[in-house]
N, C-alpha and C positions, 0 to 999 in steps of 0.2 A: 267517294273517297280523296280528301288533298294528298297533296305530296307527302312524302315522307323527309319532316325536317332535320336537318344536321347542321347544328350548329358550330362554325367553326371559329376557332380563337383570333381575335384581331390585335395587332400591336397597337391600340388606338382605346386608351383609358376608357375615354367616355361612353366607349360603345360594348368593347369588353368580347363582343361576338358577331358574326354573322348568319344569317340562317340563307340555308342551301337548303333548295326544295326538288327532291328526286322522284320521277314519273317512270315508272317502267313501260316500256315500250316492245315490240315482238321484236326490236333486232337489238335491243342493248336500254340505254336509257338517258331521257331528256333532262337536264338541269335548268328550273330557275336562278340565276345567280352564280358564280364561281367563289366570292370570295377575295381575299387579299393575299398575293404571292409571300409567305413566308414559310420558313422547315416547318412551323408547329402547324400553322393550316393545313398545310399540304396532308401532315401525320392526320389530323384530323379527320380530313376529307376520305383520304386512304383506309382509315378505318372504320371511317360510318358505312362507306361503300362495302367494305368488306362483310361488315356484317349484316348487308342485304344479299351479298354473293355475288358482286362485281368489283369490277378494277378500273383504275382509270380510264383504260382503252375502251371499254364498253359505254364511255358518256360520247353519244352519236351529235349530241345539240345540246348547246347551252343560250337559254336565253337570258341577254342582260337587261335587266328593267333599267340600267343607265348606265353611264361610262365610269363613276367614280372608281378610285383604285381599290377600295375595299367590296368593292363589287365586282368587278371586271378583272384585275391585274394576273387573278391565279389562272384565271382560262387560257394564259399565253401557252403554262405548261402541257395544255393538251392539244396544240398545234401539231404537233409531230405525230397524234392521233388519227388526224383528219378530222377533228371534231368540228363541226360548224358551229357558227356564230350567228345569233339573231339578235337584231337590237333595233330599234329605229334609227330612220334615215339621219335625223339631225345629228345626234350622238354618236352615229358612225365617221360621221364628217369629221367631229373631233378627233377621232383616233387617225383617221388617215389623214389628216393635214396637219398634224403634230398636237398631242396634247401639251407640250410648252407653249405652243403659241398661245393657247388658250388661256393658259395661266399668267403669262407674260402680260398678256393685255389686260387682266385686271392689275397688275402691280405696277403697270405705267400709267393705268387710271388713278391708283392711291398715291403715286408719287404728286401727282397733279391736284391731289386735295389734300395736300399737307404731310404725309408719311415720311419720314426722313431716310434718306438713302441707305444706311446703316440696318434699319428695318428691314428695307425691301431686300436687300442682300439676304438678311437672313431667313426671310419668307421664303426667296429662291432656294436657299440652301437647306431647308427643311421640310418643303411641302413635299407631303408623301408620296404624289402621282411624280412628281420629278425625280424624286429618289428613287422611284420603279418604272423610269422612263425607259428601259430595257425592255421591261415586259412588255409595254407598248410595241415597243418596236417589233417585239416578236408577233405579238396578237394582230398586227397590219397582216403578218402573211398569212393568215388563218381565211379559211371561205365565210366570208363576212355576208350574210342576208339581212336585207333591210324591210324592215315593216311599216306601216303607217296607219293611222286612226282609222278602226274600224276591221282591218285584217283580221282573219281567224286561222289559229293553227291546229292543228290534231294533236294533243299532247295525253299520251295515258290512256287512250283509249277516250276522251272528253275534248271538246272543244272548248281552247281558250281563246278570247277575244280581245284585240289589243286594243287600249283606250290611253289614245297619249294625255300625259298629266304634265307638260311641260311649267319651269320654274326653278324646282332643286336641281336640273341641268337643262339643257334646250330640248333635250328629246327624253325625257323620264316618263316612264310608262308604267302602266298597270295590267295584268292581264285579269279578266271577266270572267269567270266561269258562272255562264248563266243557270245553270241545271243547279249549282249548288247553292247560287246568290250571296257568291264569294268571290273577294280578287284577292291577288298575289301585288300586294302595294309598293313592293321596294323601298324607298325612302318617302314616296310621296307622304301617306301617312304612317308616323309611328307611336306606340305607348309611350307615353310620358318622356318623348325627347321631341324638340323641334326642329325641324330638317331644315339646313342653312340655306339661305337663297343668297348669291353673290352676282353682283354685277360685273358683267365682263365687257359690255359693248354700251358706252354710254347712250345709245340712241335703242338700245334694248329697253323692257320691263317686265325684269323676271319676276321681282314679287307679284305685279298685275299679273303674269301670266298663273305663277303659282294659286292665288285667290282665286282665279277661273276655275282651276283644276281642282282645287278643292271643292268648290260650287258644283261643277260636274260630278265627284264621287257621291254627294250629297243625293245629286237628282237620281244616280243609280243606284242609289238606298241599298247596299249590300248588308248582308247581315253578319258578314263575317268578313275581317282581313287576317292574312298571313304576310306580317310585316319582314322587312329587312333585317331588322334587330327585335330583341327581346320577345314576348310572347304575344300569341294572337289576339285582336283585337277585336272583342264582342260587340260592341255598338259602333263601326265605322263612322257613321254619319255625326254620331255625337262627338267622336274624336276631329272630323273635321271642323265643325262647329266651333270646337274650342281652338283650334288653330288660327279658325278666322278670329276670333273674339282675341287671339294671343297678337296677331299681328297689328289687329285696329290699335289696340292699349300701346305698341311700340311705333306706331306714326305717331301718336298722341304724345308719347311722351318725346317724341324725336323734336316735333313741332314746340313742345314747352322748355326743351333745352334750345331751340334757335331766338326763341323770343326773350328767354331769359339773358342771351348773349348778345343779342342785336344781330351780328354778322358772324360767322365763326365757319371753320373747316370742318369737312369730314373726319378728319382725324380726332378734333379737338371734339368730336357728336360723339363718336366711338368709343374715346375716353372715358363719357360720363355717363353713357347708357347703362341700365343696369342689367347686367347679364348675367344670366341663370350659372353661375361658374364658382368654385371654390376660389378663385383668384381676389384678393383685396384690392390690389392696385395694377395698372397697365403694364408697370414695370416686372410684374411676377408672369405675366402671360406668356407662353411659348411664342415662338414665330409664327409657327401654324394658326395658334388660336387669334392671332391677332391680324393673321389674315383672313380667315373669318369671321371676326368681329368688322374690319372694314368692308369686308365684300356684304354684308349684312346691313351697316350704315346706309352704304352706296344704293343699295337695292331699295332700303325704305327712301330715302331721299329722291331717286327716279320718280319712284312711286307718288308720290307727293308734290313733284314737280308737276307730273302728268294729270294729278288730280288739280292744280293751280295753288296750290297750300304755301307752297316756299319756291323760291328762284332763286338761282345761281348766278356768281358775276364773278370777274375776275379783278385780283388787285395783287400787287407785289409778286406777280407771275405763279401765283396760287389760286384756285377754286375756292369762292368764300358762298356761304348759303345765309340766305335771310328768309323770313317769313311775309307772306303776302297778306296785309290785315283785312 
């Protein structure tokens, strides 16, 4: 049987809620993901657990699919209970080395690629991870156990295998239930939503990592996925292929934008991309949405650079992009 799903409210309109999965153990319960720290989310979790006959301090372990604030920050209230936190080594290092450093590394890149100072300041002021920075500081006080690709964990009387799927974060992971041929997919694959991929390090290739992670899921060929948001996915392989197609189309779209412009900054590209959003103009985008759009744009540009389709150069103190014909 799969873990019992408890949807927790999120103060993120585009997502609405996050799925927390509960597994009963001999000495308490294990969760996959914990949700985002907010009063309403805590109430959702408390009442969801009460309906199963448990309280917060019955949670012995939380397995975090990745470090993002909507999946991890609520776990900070479990630290006094002695709850163990399990996550990938890569994402645990982001928490222990300060989430602020990770976000600011991205915005420093954004500035070099044309984002004006006032937008950078608004991004930092409004980024959900930085607004809950104190929750991460508490989470660092937890007992954090790290796992690597191929490790196995006994959860709820069954064995779950760790499958690292980097891209959405450096250490995103899914949990594979070979007996059920199912995965708990976190944000690696989601129904109807494209997980955002952000460039934080100019020498990394997060989109390339993510595309390889999708291919990894296709090779595993699970028959069911229990995602971090929305409803279960009945055909994860099909969904992974849809996501591959989406990013291929986005890569081609960005090349076309560059070719039409001749040379252009990533900031100007981000304003021209046809994002799937309700906003009509860049000026309408909230600061956090501008952060995600810039991160996505740079991740795609980096992938195109690795493929040799575009190149960057510096002029007038900014980085510009041009196509390799």
